[in-house]
N, C-alpha and C positions, 0 to 999 in steps of 0.2 A: 832346721833346729829351733829357731826363733817362735814358732807355731807350736813346737813340741813344749817348748818351755811353758808358753803362754797356755797352753790346754792343762799342762800339770799344774801350775800356780791357781788356774781358775777351778781345777777340782779340788785341791787341797784347800781352799778356801770355802768350798760349799759351792761355788758358781759352775755350771757346765751348760753346755749348747745341748746335751740330750737330755738333761733333766732342768728344765727352766723352774728358777725358783719362784715360788708363790708366796707372796707377804700375805698374810691374814688379814691384815688391817688396809681397809682401802681408802685411798685418798677422798675427799668430799662425802663421808659419810661417818657417823658416830663413831666416835671410840670406844672399844669395849670398856665397859665397867669391872672393876677389881677392888679388893678390898684387901688390903695391906698393914702392917704395922711400921710407924715412922721411928724415929732416934728416941722418943720421949714414952716409947711404948702405948703411942695411942693409936686407936683404929682409924684408918684413913681410907676413905673410900673417892674414887676419881671422882665420881659424880657429886661429890660434897663441893669441888671446884667447879661447878657450871656456873657461868656466869661471869669468870675470868678467863683470860688465856691460859693455855699451859704449855711448858717445855715438859715433855718425859722424855727422860733420858735412862736406857738399859746399859750397866755398867758392871765392871770389877775393878779392883785397886790394883791388881796383877796384870793388867790390861795397859799396854804403854800409849795406844792413843787416846784412850780414855783418861790417865793422867796429864797428858799433853795439855787435854782440853779444858780439864777442869778448871783451870786458874781464870780463863777467858771465859767460861762460863758462869762463874761466880763474880767476876767483875761485872757481868752484863746483868746478872741477878740482882747484886747490891745496888745497880743504879735503877733498877725498874722494879724493885720488890713489891712495891704496892700495886704494880699494874699487871703482873704477869707472874703465876705460881711455877716455880722450878721443881719438878719432881725426879729425885735420882733412885731408880730400882736398883739395888744391887744383887747381882746374880750370879752363881758360881763359886762363892766364896762364904764361910761362916760368916753370921752376924757381927760378932766381935771384931773382927777383920774389918769389915766395912764401917763401923763406926769408929774403929781407931785410927782409920785412915782419914777420914772427914773430920776427926778432933784434932789428929796431929798437923793438918793442914790447915785447919781453922776455917773450913767450908760450913755454912751457916745455912743453906738452903736443905729442905728438907730430903733425907734420904729413907726410903722404904726398903724394909730388909723383911725376912721370914720372921713370923711372929715369936716372940721369947715364949711367952706363957699364954699368950691370946689363941683362944680356941674357934674363936669366929671371923680368922683371916685366912687367907688362900697362901700360898708358898709362892715366892719370886718364880720356881720354874714354873709353875701353873699359870702364872702371867704371862711370862715371856713366851711361853707356848702359844697361848692365845694369841699375842702379837706376832707370832710367827719370827721369833729374832733367832737368826743363824750366825750373827756376828756382833760383836761390841766393838766400840761403841754404837747404837742406834738410837737415833733420837726422832721424837714425833712433835710435831708444832700443830698445837690443837687450840681453836678458836673458842669464843666464851659461849658458844653455843654446844661444844664439845665436839665439833667436826674437825677431823683431820684435814689438814691441810698442807701438809709436808712431812715427807720421811726421808731422815737422812741416814743412811748407813756408811760409819766410819767417823773418823776425828773431825771436826771443825775449828775453825779460828775465831775470832772476836768478829771479824767482818761478817763471816756466816751468819753467826749468830743475829747479828745486827738486822742483817737482809731479811732472814727469815722470821724475825720476829714483826717485820711490817707485814708480812703475809699472814698474820693472825691478829693485826690490828693494834699493836705495840710500838710507837715509835721509839725508838732507843733513847734515852735521856743522855747517855755519854756523848752524842752527835751534835 
């Protein structure tokens, strides 16, 4: 019975031994570039942040684990905002919903959404597909050279963030 329940749970979440999950982003390789729009309607390219470590988080406001990890993510970002760039890519919901969630919760790191008027940007769905996102939250820790050093699927706590920041060359100032 336990094996059946586990198999069902893994299948429903997109994990299955019959069809191994393949993430399109590889560790120790360059993170795929993309072009999206930030909350100020400015075009943002991942490549623009080369030279600075990046935490790239795919999320949605309706996602419980995303909502749970955001306070810790924001706290760590506030302490380290000059040392690392936090980019939160909102997927699977309207732009206004994501921006309202950020505003209502007073989160100030960069949120990237589908473009409102900008014809030169991609959609968050296209970017999520390029990154092989199958579950949210999914977070990539990218070093200053643009190399993916860690992928985390699922929510994290503040201690996780601190540990993973060290892997991309950031010693959390809160420690």
